[in-house]
LUMMARDO-351546 format. One record per residue (C-alpha): residue number from 1; residue in one letter; y, x, z. Coordinates in Angstrom, 1 decimal. Last residue first. Layout:
 resi resn     c2     c1     c3
  NUM    A      Y      X      Z
...
This chain:
 resi resn     c2     c1     c3
  327    X  -14.5  124.7  -75.6
  326    X  -17.5  125.3  -77.7
  325    X  -18.1  122.7  -80.6
  324    X  -21.9  123.2  -81.8
  323    X  -21.2  123.9  -85.6
  322    X  -21.8  121.0  -87.7
  321    X  -23.5  121.3  -91.1
  320    X  -26.7  119.1  -89.8
  319    X  -26.2  118.1  -86.4
  318    X  -27.6  119.7  -83.3
  317    X  -28.8  117.9  -80.0
  316    X  -26.2  117.8  -77.5
  315    X  -26.1  120.6  -74.7
  314    X  -28.4  121.5  -71.6
  313    X  -28.5  124.9  -70.1
  312    X  -25.3  125.8  -68.1
  311    X  -25.1  122.1  -66.8
  310    X  -28.9  122.0  -66.3
  309    X  -29.0  124.8  -63.9
  308    X  -32.9  123.9  -63.0
  307    X  -33.8  122.8  -59.8
  306    X  -37.5  122.2  -60.4
  305    X  -37.3  118.3  -60.0
  304    X  -34.5  117.9  -62.1
  303    X  -35.6  120.7  -64.7
  302    X  -39.0  119.3  -64.8
  301    X  -38.2  115.8  -65.1
  300    X  -35.2  116.2  -67.5
  299    X  -37.9  118.0  -69.8
  298    X  -40.2  114.8  -69.2
  297    X  -37.4  112.6  -70.2
  296    X  -36.4  114.7  -73.5
  295    X  -39.6  115.3  -75.0
  294    X  -40.7  111.5  -74.4
  293    X  -37.2  109.9  -75.2
  292    X  -37.6  112.4  -78.5
  291    X  -41.0  110.8  -79.4
  290    X  -39.8  107.2  -79.1
  289    X  -36.6  107.8  -81.2
  288    X  -38.8  109.8  -83.9
  287    X  -41.3  107.1  -83.9
  286    X  -38.8  104.3  -84.9
  285    X  -40.7  101.3  -85.9
  284    X  -43.5  102.1  -83.5
  283    X  -47.1  102.6  -84.8
  282    X  -46.8  106.6  -85.1
  281    X  -45.6  107.2  -81.7
  280    X  -47.9  105.4  -79.4
  279    X  -50.8  106.3  -81.6
  278    X  -50.2  109.9  -80.6
  277    X  -50.8  109.0  -76.8
  276    X  -48.1  110.4  -74.7
  275    X  -49.4  112.6  -72.1
  274    X  -47.7  114.1  -69.0
  273    X  -49.2  117.0  -67.2
  272    X  -51.5  118.1  -64.8
  271    X  -54.8  118.1  -66.8
  270    X  -56.7  116.2  -64.6
  269    X  -54.0  114.2  -62.8
  268    X  -52.6  113.2  -66.3
  267    X  -49.1  112.0  -65.8
  266    X  -48.3  108.6  -68.2
  265    X  -46.4  107.9  -71.2
  264    X  -46.9  104.5  -72.8
  263    X  -43.5  103.2  -71.3
  262    X  -41.6  105.8  -73.0
  261    X  -40.1  107.4  -71.3
  260    X  -40.5  109.2  -67.9
  259    X  -39.7  108.1  -64.3
  258    X  -40.9  111.3  -62.0
  257    X  -43.6  111.0  -59.6
  256    X  -45.4  114.0  -61.4
  255    X  -42.7  116.0  -61.2
  254    X  -42.3  115.8  -57.2
  253    X  -44.0  118.8  -56.2
  252    X  -42.4  121.2  -58.8
  251    X  -45.4  122.3  -61.3
  250    X  -44.7  126.0  -61.9
  249    X  -44.9  125.8  -64.6
  248    X  -43.9  122.5  -66.0
  247    X  -45.5  120.0  -68.3
  246    X  -45.3  117.9  -71.3
  245    X  -47.8  116.7  -73.9
  244    X  -48.2  114.7  -77.1
  243    X  -51.8  113.1  -77.8
  242    X  -54.5  112.9  -80.2
  241    X  -57.4  110.9  -78.7
  240    X  -60.6  111.7  -77.0
  239    X  -59.3  113.4  -74.1
  238    X  -61.5  115.5  -71.8
  237    X  -60.7  118.9  -73.5
  236    X  -60.4  117.4  -76.8
  235    X  -57.6  115.7  -78.3
  234    X  -55.4  116.3  -81.4
  233    X  -52.6  118.5  -79.8
  232    X  -49.2  118.2  -79.6
  231    X  -46.3  120.1  -77.7
  230    X  -44.2  120.4  -74.8
  229    X  -43.1  123.0  -72.4
  228    X  -40.8  123.1  -69.3
  227    X  -41.0  126.8  -68.3
  226    X  -40.4  128.8  -65.2
  225    X  -41.1  133.1  -66.1
  224    X  -44.1  135.0  -66.0
  223    X  -46.2  132.5  -67.8
  222    X  -47.2  134.0  -70.9
  221    X  -47.7  137.6  -69.2
  220    X  -49.7  136.0  -66.9
  219    X  -52.0  134.2  -69.3
  218    X  -52.3  137.3  -71.3
  217    X  -53.2  139.4  -68.2
  216    X  -56.0  136.8  -67.2
  215    X  -57.7  137.8  -70.5
  214    X  -58.9  134.7  -72.3
  213    X  -62.3  133.3  -72.6
  212    X  -61.9  130.2  -70.3
  211    X  -58.4  130.3  -68.6
  210    X  -58.6  131.3  -65.1
  209    X  -55.4  132.9  -64.6
  208    X  -53.7  132.5  -61.3
  207    X  -50.1  132.7  -62.6
  206    X  -47.9  135.2  -60.5
  205    X  -45.1  133.2  -59.4
  204    X  -42.3  132.2  -61.6
  203    X  -39.1  134.4  -62.9
  202    X  -35.8  132.5  -63.5
  201    X  -34.0  132.0  -66.9
  200    X  -34.9  128.2  -66.8
  199    X  -37.1  128.5  -69.8
  198    X  -37.8  126.0  -72.5
  197    X  -41.0  125.9  -74.7
  196    X  -42.2  124.4  -78.1
  195    X  -45.9  123.6  -78.9
  194    X  -48.0  122.9  -81.8
  193    X  -51.8  122.8  -80.3
  192    X  -55.1  124.5  -81.1
  191    X  -55.5  125.8  -77.8
  190    X  -56.3  129.4  -78.9
  189    X  -54.6  128.9  -82.4
  188    X  -51.2  128.3  -80.8
  187    X  -48.9  126.6  -83.5
  186    X  -45.0  127.3  -83.1
  185    X  -41.9  125.6  -82.5
  184    X  -39.8  128.7  -81.7
  183    X  -39.6  129.2  -77.9
  182    X  -36.4  128.7  -75.9
  181    X  -34.2  130.8  -74.0
  180    X  -31.0  128.8  -72.6
  179    X  -28.6  126.6  -74.7
  178    X  -30.7  123.5  -75.5
  177    X  -30.7  120.6  -77.4
  176    X  -31.3  122.1  -80.7
  175    X  -35.1  122.2  -79.7
  174    X  -35.3  118.5  -79.7
  173    X  -34.4  118.7  -83.5
  172    X  -37.1  121.3  -84.2
  171    X  -40.1  119.2  -82.0
  170    X  -39.1  116.0  -84.3
  169    X  -39.5  118.3  -87.3
  168    X  -42.5  120.1  -86.3
  167    X  -44.1  116.7  -84.7
  166    X  -43.5  115.3  -88.5
  165    X  -45.5  118.3  -90.5
  164    X  -48.0  118.5  -87.6
  163    X  -49.1  115.1  -88.4
  162    X  -49.1  115.8  -92.2
  161    X  -51.3  119.1  -91.5
  160    X  -53.7  116.7  -89.3
  159    X  -53.7  114.0  -92.4
  158    X  -54.7  117.0  -94.7
  157    X  -57.6  118.3  -92.6
  156    X  -58.7  114.6  -92.2
  155    X  -58.9  114.6  -96.0
  154    X  -60.5  118.0  -96.8
  153    X  -63.4  117.0  -94.1
  152    X  -64.5  120.7  -93.3
  151    X  -67.6  120.9  -91.4
  150    X  -69.8  124.5  -90.8
  149    X  -69.4  124.8  -86.9
  148    X  -73.2  125.8  -85.9
  147    X  -73.5  129.0  -88.0
  146    X  -71.5  131.1  -85.4
  145    X  -73.0  134.6  -85.7
  144    X  -70.1  136.4  -87.3
  143    X  -67.7  134.4  -85.3
  142    X  -68.9  135.6  -82.0
  141    X  -70.1  132.6  -79.8
  140    X  -67.5  132.3  -76.7
  139    X  -68.5  128.9  -75.9
  138    X  -66.2  126.8  -73.5
  137    X  -63.3  127.5  -75.8
  136    X  -59.8  129.3  -74.7
  135    X  -60.5  132.2  -76.9
  134    X  -63.3  132.7  -80.0
  133    X  -65.2  135.9  -80.5
  132    X  -64.4  138.5  -83.2
  131    X  -61.6  140.6  -81.1
  130    X  -59.8  142.1  -84.2
  129    X  -59.9  145.0  -86.1
  128    X  -57.8  144.7  -89.0
  127    X  -58.7  146.4  -92.7
  126    X  -56.2  145.8  -95.2
  125    X  -57.1  147.6  -98.6
  124    X  -56.6  144.3 -100.7
  123    X  -60.2  143.8 -101.2
  122    X  -60.5  144.4  -97.5
  121    X  -58.4  141.4  -96.5
  120    X  -60.5  139.3  -99.0
  119    X  -63.5  140.5  -97.3
  118    X  -62.6  139.9  -93.7
  117    X  -61.7  136.2  -95.0
  116    X  -65.2  135.9  -96.7
  115    X  -67.2  137.2  -93.8
  114    X  -65.1  135.0  -91.1
  113    X  -65.4  131.9  -93.4
  112    X  -69.5  132.5  -93.7
  111    X  -69.6  133.0  -89.8
  110    X  -67.6  130.0  -89.3
  109    X  -69.7  128.2  -91.3
  108    X  -68.9  126.4  -94.4
  107    X  -67.8  123.0  -95.9
  106    X  -64.7  123.7  -98.1
  105    X  -61.8  125.8  -98.0
  104    X  -61.6  127.7 -101.4
  103    X  -60.6  131.5 -100.4
  102    X  -57.8  132.7 -102.8
  101    X  -57.2  136.5 -102.7
  100    X  -53.4  137.5 -104.0
   99    X  -51.8  140.7 -105.4
   98    X  -48.0  140.4 -105.9
   97    X  -46.5  143.7 -104.1
   96    X  -45.4  141.5 -101.2
   95    X  -48.8  140.5 -100.2
   94    X  -50.8  137.7 -100.4
   93    X  -54.2  136.2  -98.5
   92    X  -54.4  132.4  -99.5
   91    X  -56.9  130.1  -97.8
   90    X  -57.2  127.2  -99.9
   89    X  -57.5  123.3 -100.0
   88    X  -55.0  122.2 -102.4
   87    X  -52.8  120.2 -100.0
   86    X  -54.1  121.6  -96.9
   85    X  -53.0  125.3  -97.8
   84    X  -53.9  127.7  -94.8
   83    X  -51.8  130.7  -95.4
   82    X  -52.3  134.5  -94.7
   81    X  -49.5  136.8  -95.1
   80    X  -48.7  140.2  -96.1
   79    X  -46.0  143.0  -95.6
   78    X  -44.7  146.1  -97.2
   77    X  -45.2  149.8  -96.4
   76    X  -46.0  152.2  -99.6
   75    X  -47.9  154.6  -97.5
   74    X  -49.6  151.8  -96.0
   73    X  -51.2  152.5  -92.6
   72    X  -51.0  148.7  -91.6
   71    X  -49.5  146.0  -93.7
   70    X  -46.9  144.5  -91.6
   69    X  -47.4  140.8  -91.0
   68    X  -45.4  138.2  -92.7
   67    X  -45.6  134.8  -91.5
   66    X  -49.1  133.7  -90.3
   65    X  -49.1  130.4  -92.3
   64    X  -49.9  126.7  -91.6
   63    X  -50.1  123.7  -94.1
   62    X  -48.5  122.8  -97.4
   61    X  -44.6  122.5  -96.6
   60    X  -45.3  125.1  -93.7
   59    X  -46.1  124.7  -90.3
   58    X  -46.0  128.2  -88.0
   57    X  -48.8  130.3  -86.8
   56    X  -49.1  132.4  -83.4
   55    X  -49.5  135.9  -82.6
   54    X  -46.3  137.4  -82.0
   53    X  -45.0  134.7  -79.6
   52    X  -47.6  135.8  -77.3
   51    X  -45.4  135.1  -74.2
   50    X  -42.8  138.0  -74.9
   49    X  -43.6  139.8  -78.2
   48    X  -46.6  142.3  -78.6
   47    X  -46.2  144.5  -81.8
   46    X  -48.0  142.7  -84.9
   45    X  -51.4  144.1  -86.3
   44    X  -54.1  142.8  -84.1
   43    X  -52.5  139.4  -83.3
   42    X  -51.8  138.6  -86.9
   41    X  -55.4  139.2  -87.6
   40    X  -56.3  137.2  -84.4
   39    X  -54.7  134.3  -85.9
   38    X  -56.5  134.3  -89.0
   37    X  -59.7  134.5  -87.0
   36    X  -58.3  131.9  -84.7
   35    X  -57.4  129.5  -87.3
   34    X  -61.1  129.2  -88.7
   33    X  -62.2  128.6  -85.0
   32    X  -59.8  125.4  -84.9
   31    X  -61.0  124.5  -88.2
   30    X  -64.7  124.0  -87.1
   29    X  -63.8  122.0  -84.2
   28    X  -61.6  119.9  -86.0
   27    X  -64.2  119.5  -88.9
   26    X  -66.6  118.5  -86.2
   25    X  -64.3  116.1  -84.5
   24    X  -63.1  114.5  -87.8
   23    X  -63.6  110.7  -87.2
   22    X  -63.9  110.7  -83.6
   21    X  -60.4  112.5  -83.0
   20    X  -58.8  109.6  -84.6
   19    X  -55.6  110.8  -86.6
   18    X  -54.0  107.8  -88.4
   17    X  -50.9  109.4  -90.6
   16    X  -47.5  109.6  -89.3
   15    X  -45.5  108.8  -92.6
   14    X  -48.2  106.1  -93.0
   13    X  -47.8  104.3  -89.8
   12    X  -43.8  104.9  -90.0
   11    X  -43.9  102.9  -93.4
   10    X  -43.2  104.9  -96.3
    9    X  -45.7  103.5  -98.6
    8    X  -45.3  100.1  -97.4
    7    X  -41.7   99.8  -98.0
    6    X  -42.5  101.0 -101.6
    5    X  -45.2   98.2 -102.2
    4    X  -42.7   95.8 -101.0
    3    X  -39.7   96.9 -103.3
    2    X  -42.1   97.0 -106.2
    1    X  -43.1  100.1 -108.1
């Protein structure tokens, strides 16, 4: 391979793949519902953790995973996990005892995916009872009756996963610069986004709720305390392109007027949050630096306008192999 060929292969626009929503919108809608089915299995079998953290998925070197889930009503104990593999395009259900069931990821209806996933689990002796309707979506068509969403573009799914890998890496670096309570970097299947959240430590006013097809009790528990939250999602909900976002709850009055970086970032009145188009990151020479600028400046906007105790909460970003110095 020549030097020029290698340079092209690892250019930022290649590492951060193109992800125009219009080219994979049908696959995105189908995959959103598939991840809800898998996420609801974890939700049904895992004790509640603050802010619904017990229900999320996590980015892996090949896709998304539930992480280990306790096997219910088992005399032998143990755990299982469900993984989306966007390299070989398969759904894998595996137990600690070495049993495995594999479902090819290919064009199929949500109803077919739901039936096949539940059958694979039952074949391993796992029979979760889930609420089999989608959350946080305008429609609430039960999974077993959804024959409308049936697209699966393998190349597009792979690009989405690759974008998640890069965002996950930068979000994890950003997470190291905070001493207070912070969420893991995790994938919310309800809203179909990768997110990381920082907390001021103070209680928040009761959230009004009103999220489509999501119990208000869940929303209110999620926003029980003040947050500055950032994330990435592929678009939708009035935004026809992938974007990074950052918001505060409750939203300080001066938040939207704060100066943030980079120049491509802006406050979206309809969504009530700052946005940075994904292409404004992937097409620059140093995507990591641009994204970190956005994450840090929007957090600073939330913390400063919200009166957070930044002297007690902030720290330098972590460095591999070097403990954080403590005076």
